[in-house]
LUMDRENKE-649804 format. One record per residue: residue in three letters; z, x, y of N, C-alpha, C in turn. Coordinates in steps of 0.02 Angstrom, whole numbers, padded with zeros to 5 digits, always signed. Atoms other than C-alpha are relative to their C-alpha. Layout:
alaZXYZXYZXY ...
//
This chain:
met+00044-00029-00051+04610-05205-02179+00040+00022+00061 arg-00040-00017-00058+04740-05209-02038+00041+00064-00014 ser-00040-00059+00017+04849-05079-02130-00043+00063+00002 leu+00045-00058-00003+04698-04962-02144-00011+00021+00072 val+00012-00015-00071+04666-04974-01956+00061+00034+00030 val-00062-00029-00027+04848-04942-01915+00010+00071-00025 gly-00009-00067+00029+04855-04794-02035-00048+00050+00031 thr+00049-00045-00031+04696-04722-01962+00021+00017+00071 ser-00021-00012-00069+04762-04743-01785+00057+00051+00003 arg-00056-00048+00000+04922-04651-01830-00025+00071-00015 leu+00027-00065+00018+04822-04510-01909-00035+00032+00060 val+00034-00026-00059+04713-04493-01753+00050+00023+00052 phe-00051-00018-00049+04869-04491-01643+00033+00067-00019 val-00033-00062+00023+04951-04355-01750-00046+00060+00011 leu+00047-00055-00009+04794-04248-01748-00009+00018+00073 ala+00007-00012-00072+04772-04269-01560+00061+00036+00028 phe-00061-00032-00023+04954-04222-01532+00002+00073-00021 ala-00001-00069+00025+04935-04067-01639-00048+00045+00039 val+00049-00038-00039+04778-04011-01546+00027+00016+00069 cys-00028-00011-00067+04864-04033-01377+00056+00052-00003 thr-00056-00047+00006+05017-03938-01438-00026+00071-00008 leu+00029-00066+00009+04910-03793-01498-00031+00026+00064 ala+00034-00020-00062+04813-03792-01335+00050+00024+00052 leu-00050-00017-00050+04972-03784-01232+00045+00057-00021 ala-00044-00053+00024+05061-03657-01341-00022+00067+00028 pro+00018-00067-00026+05069-03478-01272-00036+00039-00053 pro+00037-00040+00049+04951-03353-01353+00047+00049-00034 pro-00042-00050+00034+05023-03230-01481+00009+00062+00044 ala-00014-00059-00041+05101-03073-01406-00056+00050-00003 ser+00054-00048+00008+04962-02965-01477-00061-00020+00041 ala+00057+00024-00041+04830-03074-01393+00014+00011+00074 gly-00017-00012-00070+04924-03063-01229-00007+00073+00019 arg+00007-00071-00015+04931-02874-01240-00073+00020+00004 ala+00071-00016-00001+04746-02865-01281-00033-00023+00064 ala+00029+00026-00062+04702-02975-01133+00022+00041+00060 his-00026-00042-00054+04814-02872-01019-00036+00067+00002 ala+00034-00064+00004+04735-02710-01079-00072-00006+00023 ala+00070+00010-00020+04559-02780-01057-00006-00009+00075 glu+00001+00011-00073+04599-02836-00880+00009+00066+00037 leu-00012-00063-00035+04666-02663-00833-00056+00050-00013 gly+00048-00051+00019+04530-02566-00923-00070-00012+00024 ser+00067+00017-00022+04381-02648-00839-00009+00018+00073 gly+00016-00016-00069+04301-02581-00682-00072+00018+00008 ala+00070-00019-00013+04140-02528-00599-00014+00072-00017 thr+00009-00071+00008+04170-02343-00628+00025+00027-00067 leu-00030-00024+00062+04275-02325-00786+00010-00058-00048 lys-00012+00050+00052+04288-02419-00950+00049+00029-00051 arg-00050-00022+00049+04441-02402-01061-00029-00007-00070 ile+00032+00002+00066+04381-02355-01235+00048+00016-00058 ala-00045-00018+00054+04530-02289-01333+00069+00017+00027 val-00069-00018-00016+04717-02255-01336+00026+00046-00054 ile-00033-00045+00047+04810-02110-01417+00076-00010+00007 asp-00073+00006-00001+04991-02149-01461+00031+00069-00004 leu-00033-00065-00003+05105-02003-01420+00069-00004-00032 pro-00061+00004+00040+05257-01958-01524+00066+00003+00039 gly-00061-00006-00039+05381-01934-01382+00031-00068+00017 pro-00035+00062-00016+05506-02063-01317-00039-00042+00050 pro+00037+00043-00046+05425-02214-01232+00040-00011+00065 gly-00032+00017-00063+05458-02260-01052+00023+00059+00041 arg-00019-00060-00037+05479-02081-00991-00060+00027+00039 arg+00054-00020-00045+05378-02006-00848-00041+00059-00027 phe+00047-00054+00015+05225-01897-00878-00018+00037+00065 asp+00026-00034-00059+05150-01767-00762-00067+00032-00016 tyr+00067-00029-00001+05004-01645-00756-00032+00007-00069 leu+00042-00012+00059+04863-01623-00882-00043+00062+00013 ala+00048-00055-00005+04751-01473-00917-00043-00001-00063 ile+00047-00001+00056+04601-01444-01031-00018+00071-00019 asp+00022-00064+00029+04561-01296-01144-00070-00013-00028 asp+00068+00012+00021+04372-01295-01159-00019+00040-00063 asp+00016-00041+00059+04374-01161-01295+00016-00037-00064 asp-00022+00035+00061+04474-01255-01425-00007-00076+00006 arg+00006+00072-00014+04439-01427-01346+00067-00035-00007 tyr-00067+00029-00002+04623-01461-01318+00014-00030+00068 leu-00028+00029-00060+04702-01575-01191+00076+00012-00002 phe-00072-00011-00005+04878-01523-01135+00029-00053+00045 ser-00031+00054-00039+04990-01664-01075+00074+00013+00007 ala-00071-00012-00015+05158-01635-00990+00038-00065+00000 his-00044+00059+00001+05288-01766-01038+00065+00021+00035 leu-00052-00027-00043+05405-01725-00895+00070-00020-00022 ala-00068+00025+00013+05555-01835-00934+00021+00006-00073 ala-00017-00011+00071+05547-01795-01121+00006+00075-00015 gly-00002-00072+00012+05533-01605-01101-00046+00023-00055 leu+00047-00015+00053+05380-01598-01213-00070+00014+00028 leu+00071-00011-00015+05202-01531-01205-00040-00021-00062 tyr+00043+00022+00055+05073-01622-01312-00065+00040+00001 val+00065-00032+00008+04922-01529-01378-00044-00050-00038 ile+00042+00053+00028+04784-01657-01410-00070+00027-00011 asp+00068-00021+00017+04620-01619-01498-00049-00051+00028 leu+00047+00046-00032+04483-01696-01391-00056-00022-00047 arg+00054+00018+00047+04360-01698-01537+00022-00056-00046 thr-00024+00050+00048+04470-01806-01648+00048-00051+00032 ser-00048+00043-00036+04584-01887-01516+00066-00007-00039 thr-00063-00001+00036+04738-01836-01615+00046+00053+00029 val-00050-00049-00021+04899-01746-01571+00007+00052-00055 val-00004-00053+00051+04896-01578-01661+00066+00037+00004 lys-00065-00033-00006+05062-01512-01594+00039-00031+00058 thr-00046+00018-00053+05212-01568-01493+00047+00059+00010 ile-00038-00061-00013+05292-01417-01411+00062-00017+00041 pro-00062+00015-00037+05476-01435-01360+00021+00059+00045 asp-00031-00054-00039+05588-01327-01248-00036+00013+00066 val+00029-00006-00067+05498-01363-01085+00032-00055+00044 pro-00037+00055-00033+05631-01467-00993-00026-00014+00071 gly+00025+00020-00066+05563-01565-00845-00069+00028+00015 ile+00066-00031-00010+05387-01496-00870-00043-00040+00049 glu+00044+00032-00049+05273-01534-00723-00070+00031-00005 gly+00066-00030+00000+05126-01415-00695-00017+00035-00066 val+00025-00033+00061+05018-01344-00836-00063+00039+00019 ala+00060-00041-00013+04892-01201-00825-00019+00036-00064 tyr+00026-00033+00060+04783-01131-00965-00033+00066+00020 val+00029-00066-00011+04739-00946-00971-00042+00017-00062 pro+00041-00004+00060+04590-00935-01090-00002+00069-00034 glu+00009-00066+00031+04575-00747-01116+00062+00022-00039 leu-00062-00017+00035+04757-00737-01174+00022-00055-00048 arg-00018+00060+00039+04762-00908-01259+00074-00017+00011 lys-00068+00017-00021+04921-00946-01163-00002-00060+00047 val-00010+00054-00047+04984-01097-01069+00064+00014+00040 tyr-00059-00009-00044+05103-01084-00920+00023-00068+00024 thr-00027+00065-00018+05219-01228-00881+00052+00007+00055 ala-00050+00002-00053+05323-01271-00727+00056-00047-00023 asp-00055+00038+00031+05490-01326-00800+00054-00014+00053 phe-00040+00020-00057+05579-01416-00659+00075+00001-00014 trp-00071+00010+00013+05746-01452-00743+00039+00065-00008 glu-00036-00063+00007+05788-01271-00781-00025+00054+00049 lys+00026-00046-00051+05692-01191-00636-00029+00063-00032 lys+00032-00056+00034+05588-01084-00752-00074-00014-00012 ile+00070+00006+00018+05407-01051-00794-00005+00019-00074 gly+00006-00012+00072+05373-01068-00980-00066+00033-00016 val+00061-00033+00024+05247-00957-01069-00008-00020-00073 ile+00014+00025+00068+05170-01037-01225-00058+00039-00029 asp+00053-00034+00037+05069-00936-01350-00033-00051-00046 leu+00034+00051+00039+04939-01053-01424-00013+00022-00072 arg+00008-00023+00068+04921-00943-01577+00061-00018-00042 glu-00062+00018+00034+05101-00985-01619+00022-00072+00017 met-00017+00068-00023+05109-01153-01528+00075-00007+00015 arg-00070+00003-00020+05280-01116-01455+00012+00039+00064 val-00020-00037-00060+05369-01053-01300+00023+00069-00022 val-00018-00068+00020+05379-00864-01313+00037+00037+00056 lys-00035-00034-00055+05451-00821-01142+00014-00051+00055 lys-00015+00041-00059+05533-00900-00989+00014+00045+00059 leu-00008-00039-00061+05525-00833-00812+00041-00040+00050 pro-00039+00036-00051+05663-00885-00691-00039-00004+00066 thr+00034+00008-00064+05589-00956-00531+00047-00039+00046 glu-00042+00032-00050+05649-01064-00386-00002-00076-00007 asp-00014+00072+00008+05687-01248-00351-00064-00041-00005 lys+00053+00048+00016+05568-01377-00423-00070+00031-00005 pro+00069-00022+00013+05420-01281-00492-00043-00061-00018 asp+00041+00061+00005+05277-01407-00486-00071+00019-00020 gly+00070-00013+00016+05089-01376-00474-00012+00073-00016 ile+00018-00068+00021+05007-01223-00552-00076+00007+00004 thr+00072-00015+00006+04836-01141-00535-00007+00071-00024 tyr+00014-00067+00027+04757-00989-00618-00060+00030+00035 ala+00055-00037-00032+04648-00858-00530-00024+00053-00050 pro+00020-00045+00055+04554-00776-00676-00018+00071+00020 pro+00019-00069-00015+04477-00623-00588+00060+00044+00017 phe-00058-00037-00022+04650-00573-00528+00057-00001-00051 his-00050+00006+00053+04746-00617-00687+00067-00023+00027 lys-00061+00024-00031+04872-00714-00585+00005-00076-00003 val-00017+00071-00004+04954-00884-00597+00042-00012+00062 tyr-00036+00018-00061+05017-00968-00438+00037-00066-00012 val-00043+00058+00013+05163-01090-00450+00032-00022+00065 ser-00033+00027-00059+05219-01203-00308+00072-00021-00018 asn-00070+00020+00006+05410-01210-00302+00013-00047+00059 glu+00006+00050-00054+05407-01371-00202+00060+00000+00046 arg-00060+00006-00043+05587-01387-00140+00022+00067+00030 ala-00018-00066-00025+05609-01200-00118-00048+00023+00056 lys+00049-00017-00052+05458-01198+00000-00030+00069-00014 ala+00023-00066+00021+05385-01053-00097-00055-00004-00051 glu+00052-00007+00050+05241-00995-00204+00013+00063-00040 ser-00012-00057+00044+05277-00883-00354-00066+00024-00028 val+00061-00030+00026+05141-00762-00410+00018+00037-00064 ile-00015-00030+00065+05138-00712-00594-00060+00040-00024 asp+00051-00041+00032+05040-00569-00669+00002-00017-00075 val-00001+00025+00069+04989-00642-00838-00007+00056-00051 arg+00005-00056+00047+04956-00472-00914+00069+00027-00019 glu-00068-00024+00012+05141-00430-00899+00050-00058-00006 asp-00044+00057-00004+05212-00607-00886+00060+00016+00045 lys-00051-00023-00048+05306-00550-00733-00016-00029+00069 ile+00009+00023-00069+05332-00627-00559-00005+00060+00044 val+00013-00060-00041+05256-00499-00441+00010-00012+00074 lys-00010+00014-00071+05278-00589-00275+00020-00073+00009 val-00017+00068-00020+05354-00743-00194-00017-00007+00074 leu+00021+00013-00069+05272-00811-00036+00043-00057+00027 arg-00045+00049-00031+05385-00910+00084-00037-00039+00054 phe+00031+00043-00050+05334-01057+00193+00055-00041+00035 asp-00046+00044-00037+05417-01175+00318-00008-00073-00022 ser+00014+00068+00025+05361-01326+00217+00006-00001-00075 glu+00006+00008+00072+05376-01394+00042-00072+00013-00021 thr+00067-00017+00023+05229-01333-00060-00025-00053-00050 gly+00031+00047+00045+05113-01458-00142-00045+00036-00049 val+00043-00027+00053+04974-01429-00267-00039+00061+00025 pro+00046-00056-00015+04887-01257-00267-00064-00006-00041 gln+00063-00002+00038+04705-01235-00320-00036+00066+00014 tyr+00040-00061-00008+04600-01079-00350-00073-00019+00008 asp+00071+00011-00014+04424-01078-00279-00039+00061-00026 pro+00034-00057+00030+04312-00968-00389-00058+00027+00041 ile+00055-00024-00042+04174-00955-00258+00028+00037+00061 ala-00031-00035-00058+04280-00913-00105+00049+00054-00023 arg-00049-00047+00028+04400-00816-00220+00065-00002+00041 lys-00062+00012-00037+04548-00891-00127+00041-00053-00036 val-00044+00052+00024+04699-00996-00174+00020-00043+00059 tyr-00019+00047-00052+04730-01151-00069+00065-00035-00022 val-00065+00032+00013+04905-01226-00056+00013-00053+00053 asn-00020+00053-00047+04957-01391+00022+00070+00013+00027 leu-00065-00002-00032+05099-01375+00147+00014-00071+00025 gln+00000+00072-00007+05145-01557+00136+00046-00026+00055 asp-00042+00022-00056+05284-01566+00268-00034+00009+00067 glu+00032-00017-00064+05171-01493+00401-00071-00027+00005 asn+00069+00024+00002+05005-01575+00350-00049+00058+00013 val+00037-00062-00010+04931-01401+00337-00026+00024-00068 leu+00027-00032+00059+04818-01315+00210+00004+00076+00010 ala-00008-00073-00004+04866-01132+00180-00050+00034-00048 val+00048-00039+00040+04748-00999+00111+00032+00066-00018 ile-00027-00063+00026+04806-00854+00002-00057+00043-00027 asp+00048-00047+00029+04702-00700-00037+00032+00030-00062 pro-00031-00025+00061+04740-00659-00220-00005+00076-00007 ala+00006-00073+00005+04683-00479-00195+00062+00035+00029 thr-00057-00030-00034+04832-00446-00081+00062-00044-00002 asp-00053+00050+00000+04939-00602-00106+00032-00007+00069 thr-00022+00014-00068+04949-00628+00080-00032-00065+00024 val+00027+00061-00029+04925-00788+00179-00049+00019+00055 val+00052-00020-00047+04761-00770+00273-00023-00057+00045 gly+00019+00057-00042+04748-00943+00350+00047-00059-00009 arg-00038+00063+00001+04843-01102+00394-00037-00048+00045 tyr+00043+00045-00037+04739-01251+00448+00028-00071+00000 pro-00024+00070-00002+04802-01421+00510-00052-00047-00030 val+00044+00051+00031+04731-01569+00414+00007-00064+00042 glu-00003+00057-00046+04695-01699+00548-00006-00066-00039 gly+00004+00067+00030+04726-01880+00499+00033-00006-00067 cys-00033-00001+00066+04829-01834+00346+00075+00008+00009 gln-00073-00005+00000+05014-01861+00317+00025+00011-00071 gly-00028-00014+00066+05095-01777+00168-00053+00018-00051 asn+00053-00021+00047+04951-01685+00083+00032+00034-00061 his-00031-00027+00061+05016-01661-00094-00052+00017-00053 gly+00051-00013+00051+04877-01681-00224-00063+00031+00030 met+00061-00033-00024+04717-01579-00212-00048+00012-00058 ala+00054-00024+00044+04551-01551-00300-00051+00034+00044 leu+00051-00037-00038+04408-01437-00248-00070-00014-00027 asp+00070-00006+00017+04220-01443-00246-00022+00069+00026 pro+00015-00068-00024+04192-01254-00237-00072+00010+00021 glu+00071-00010-00016+04002-01266-00235-00016-00021+00071 his+00015+00026-00067+04001-01368-00075+00055+00014+00050 his-00053-00023-00045+04159-01291+00000+00039-00060+00030 arg-00038+00058-00022+04257-01453+00006+00066-00004-00039 ala-00064+00014+00032+04439-01495-00031+00014-00074+00007 phe-00018+00072+00000+04498-01671-00075+00076-00003-00003 leu-00073-00001-00008+04677-01698-00017+00028-00071-00001 ala-00034+00065+00004+04787-01845-00067+00057-00001+00050 cys-00050+00004-00054+04888-01891+00088+00047-00058-00015 gln-00045+00051+00025+05039-01983+00021+00032-00041+00056 gly-00035+00034-00054+05114-02028+00190-00039-00056+00032 asn+00040+00054-00029+04968-02133+00252-00055-00025-00047 asp+00042+00029+00053+04876-02171+00088-00074+00008+00014 val+00072-00014-00008+04710-02088+00127-00018+00062-00039 leu+00029-00061+00027+04600-01963+00037-00037+00034+00058 thr+00033-00038-00054+04551-01830+00164-00046+00051-00031 val+00048-00050+00020+04395-01728+00136+00000+00055+00052 phe-00010-00056-00046+04417-01555+00212-00055+00052-00011 asn+00052-00051+00003+04275-01434+00253+00032+00069+00001 leu-00033-00064+00006+04333-01263+00194-00033+00056+00040 asp+00033-00049-00043+04207-01172+00304+00021-00009+00073 thr-00017+00013-00070+04244-01256+00471+00074-00014+00010 his-00072+00015-00002+04426-01295+00427+00014-00064+00038 gln-00007+00065-00032+04405-01475+00484-00002-00056-00051 ala+00006+00061+00040+04435-01645+00406-00063-00036+00019 ile+00065+00032-00015+04267-01733+00391-00004-00072-00024 ala-00001+00070+00023+04313-01898+00305+00070-00020-00019 his-00064+00029+00020+04462-02011+00277-00015-00067-00035 leu+00015+00059+00040+04453-02143+00140+00065-00029-00027 pro-00063+00031+00021+04589-02269+00092+00010+00005-00075 met-00019-00003+00071+04680-02249-00073+00051-00054-00014 ala-00058+00041+00019+04800-02357-00170+00064+00039+00014 lys-00063-00033-00016+04983-02320-00138+00026+00041-00059 gly-00031-00041+00052+05080-02188-00233-00046+00053-00028 ala+00048-00049+00024+04939-02060-00244+00035+00065-00021 asp-00030-00062+00025+04978-01903-00344-00057+00049-00017 val+00048-00050+00022+04853-01801-00446-00071-00021+00019 val+00071+00010-00018+04671-01783-00387-00042+00044-00046 val+00047-00040+00039+04527-01725-00499-00071-00015+00023 phe+00070+00006-00021+04342-01697-00466-00046+00015-00059 asp+00052-00009+00051+04195-01717-00585-00064+00019+00036 pro+00060-00020-00038+04052-01614-00508-00064-00027-00031 gly+00061+00026+00032+03927-01679-00636-00018-00068+00025 leu+00012+00068-00026+03946-01857-00572+00013-00005+00075 gly-00019+00004-00070+04005-01813-00397+00057-00049+00012 arg-00053+00051+00000+04159-01919-00433+00068+00031+00016 ile-00069-00020-00014+04335-01900-00361+00045-00056-00025 tyr-00048+00048+00026+04479-01985-00452+00070+00018+00025 val-00069-00011-00022+04656-02007-00386+00046-00047-00040 ala-00050+00040+00037+04802-02065-00496+00051-00026+00050 cys-00046+00032-00048+04908-02189-00397+00052-00040-00039 ala-00054+00028+00039+05078-02240-00464+00011-00075+00012 ser-00006+00072-00013+05064-02414-00386-00038-00042-00050 gly+00037+00036+00051+04946-02460-00529-00075+00002+00010 ala+00072-00005-00012+04772-02394-00489-00023+00072-00008 ile+00035-00063-00009+04650-02252-00505-00051-00012+00056 ser+00048+00007-00055+04562-02238-00337-00059+00046-00013 val+00061-00036+00019+04381-02184-00363-00047+00005+00060 phe+00044-00014-00057+04264-02105-00235-00062+00037-00024 gln+00063-00032+00017+04085-02042-00236-00019+00049+00055 glu+00029-00049-00046+04020-01883-00155-00076-00011+00000 glu+00073+00012-00005+03847-01940-00098-00037+00065+00015 asp+00021-00068-00015+03816-01768-00024+00060+00034+00032 pro-00060-00034-00025+03932-01635+00050+00031-00029+00064 asp-00026+00027-00063+03952-01734+00211+00011-00075-00001 his-00006+00073+00003+03953-01914+00151+00035-00021-00065 phe-00043+00021+00055+04082-01998+00040+00011-00075+00003 thr-00007+00072+00005+04104-02176-00020+00057-00018-00047 lys-00049+00026+00047+04249-02270-00096-00035-00049-00047 leu+00031+00044+00049+04195-02355-00258+00047-00056-00021 glu-00046+00053+00020+04351-02448-00314+00070+00028-00009 asp-00067-00014+00025+04536-02452-00353+00003-00032-00069 leu+00000+00026+00069+04530-02470-00543+00071-00017-00020 pro-00069+00017+00020+04683-02568-00603+00020+00035-00065 val-00030-00029+00059+04791-02472-00726+00074-00019+00000 glu-00072+00013+00002+04973-02482-00778+00034+00036+00058 lys-00038-00033-00052+05101-02439-00646+00030+00065-00027 lys-00032-00065+00015+05180-02264-00642-00047+00048-00035 val+00048-00051+00023+05020-02173-00689-00006+00052+00056 his-00003-00052-00052+05043-02009-00594-00055+00052-00008 ser+00043-00057+00015+04915-01897-00676-00063-00021-00037 leu+00061+00010+00040+04742-01885-00750-00037+00066-00005 ala+00044-00058+00008+04612-01759-00808-00069-00026-00017 val+00069+00018+00017+04424-01763-00824-00030+00055-00044 asp+00035-00046+00045+04327-01683-00966-00070+00009+00028 leu+00064-00011-00034+04178-01603-00879-00059-00002-00048 his+00055+00003+00049+04076-01603-01041-00020-00072-00015 thr+00014+00070+00019+04092-01788-01081+00007-00049+00058 his-00016+00041-00059+04145-01855-00909+00053-00053-00015 arg-00055+00046+00014+04286-01947-00994+00061+00017+00042 val-00061-00008-00039+04447-01974-00897+00059-00018-00044 tyr-00061+00009+00040+04619-01960-00978+00059-00013+00047 ala-00057+00017-00042+04775-02041-00905+00059-00020-00045 pro-00058+00019+00041+04950-02046-00984+00037-00060+00030 glu-00037+00060-00021+05047-02210-00976+00070+00000-00030 glu-00070+00006+00023+05235-02237-00989+00022-00072-00008 gln-00018+00070+00008+05232-02426-00986-00063-00043-00011 glu+00053+00050+00008+05127-02577-01036+00030-00067+00021 asn-00023+00065-00025+05156-02734-00934+00077-00001+00006 gly-00072-00005-00010+05332-02673-00896+00040+00023-00060 gln-00034-00021+00061+05374-02625-01075-00013+00075-00013 pro+00009-00073+00008+05402-02440-01120-00050+00017-00055 val+00046-00028+00049+05262-02346-01210-00005+00075+00013 ala+00018-00071-00011+05205-02165-01230-00069+00009-00030 arg+00068-00002+00025+05017-02149-01243-00048+00031+00051 met+00054-00026-00041+04858-02071-01177-00058-00049-00003 val+00056+00047-00004+04721-02188-01118-00064+00039+00015 ile+00064-00034-00009+04539-02132-01128-00049-00049+00032 phe+00050+00041-00035+04408-02198-01007-00068+00034-00004 glu+00069-00023-00004+04219-02183-01016-00024-00011+00071 ala+00026+00007-00068+04135-02151-00849-00064-00044+00000 ile+00059+00042-00010+04007-02280-00789-00037+00027+00060 ala+00039-00030-00054+03871-02198-00685-00032-00054+00043 gly+00036+00045-00044+03787-02280-00536+00040-00059+00025 ala-00042+00055-00024+03934-02387-00480-00014-00015+00073 pro+00012+00017-00070+03909-02484-00317+00061+00016+00042 ala-00054-00014-00046+04014-02448-00164+00045-00060+00006 ala-00046+00053-00012+04169-02548-00128-00020-00038+00063 pro+00016+00037-00061+04153-02687+00004+00033+00033+00061 pro-00025-00035-00059+04184-02631+00185+00075-00006+00011 glu-00072+00008-00012+04360-02704+00193+00041+00045-00046 ala-00036-00044+00046+04408-02596+00042-00014+00073+00017 ala+00019-00069-00014+04315-02439+00097+00021+00023+00069 arg-00022-00012-00069+04368-02449+00280-00040+00055+00034 
//
């Protein structure tokens, strides 16, 4: 009887020790990654729903995105890999990886010609991609650090900010020819075309000024100081309500600018490292990609009132994003996961009706 008790006691001790060991053991790497992804993908405004693995080298920086609504393509610039990915939004698959775009930053789609124009920083050229052939068919020499691009459809012109050259190149897409270069006293940030005002707006980020170009004459018709903003680089527009959303990198605020009165009407805090700004007019949502590890999200309550909703945690070094105006999904390329190199596109579903951030966050 005593031997049975002792044997049972030893068995209980062994089982208890095993349970404690399992409880204290670290979770499998896959479980850790899943928990990390779930933590980053949860927020009041966006929910991470899918990931598209990209074929380029992991751990290399990405830049701008653009959407082709005709073919339902997403174009993603893999800057440090010199690649442009063409992603089918209907199937969430990469249909083509286009090389020969070294240091690609800006991307603009010209629907009537089925062409994509790329700002290729490393060789100081503008690439012309024919989507019918899915390859670069021409290169236009430009100036130092071509960056943001916008297209003005009624004028058949693409505008490229040559950031370090302090210049804006104007391309006639019918001839694929640079027809004019506008000079400034400041580095040029993101340009945007306003289809209602029929003007091109350009950030002059050294001077905290918003410049206005008339595409009919390619002359600068206005320069307006942006009060309360330091280093206006990223920009999105709400053409219907005549508002510009400017990412001020120097003091980490989103400035809302009235394009009629030429005045700043709101300043909202962003996460650090702000870069690309996009606007979803259907939801009245403004998203800012911040390389510190967040997407800062804001709500346009009406044309004069704006609210910060949250800083959604994402991986660090996320510089860019795009919003699909049909589905309201947000796409953001990632080059790392918890410090480890990756190359992928993350898809977020928008959550409508999100509450405002607390006062200390919204300031």
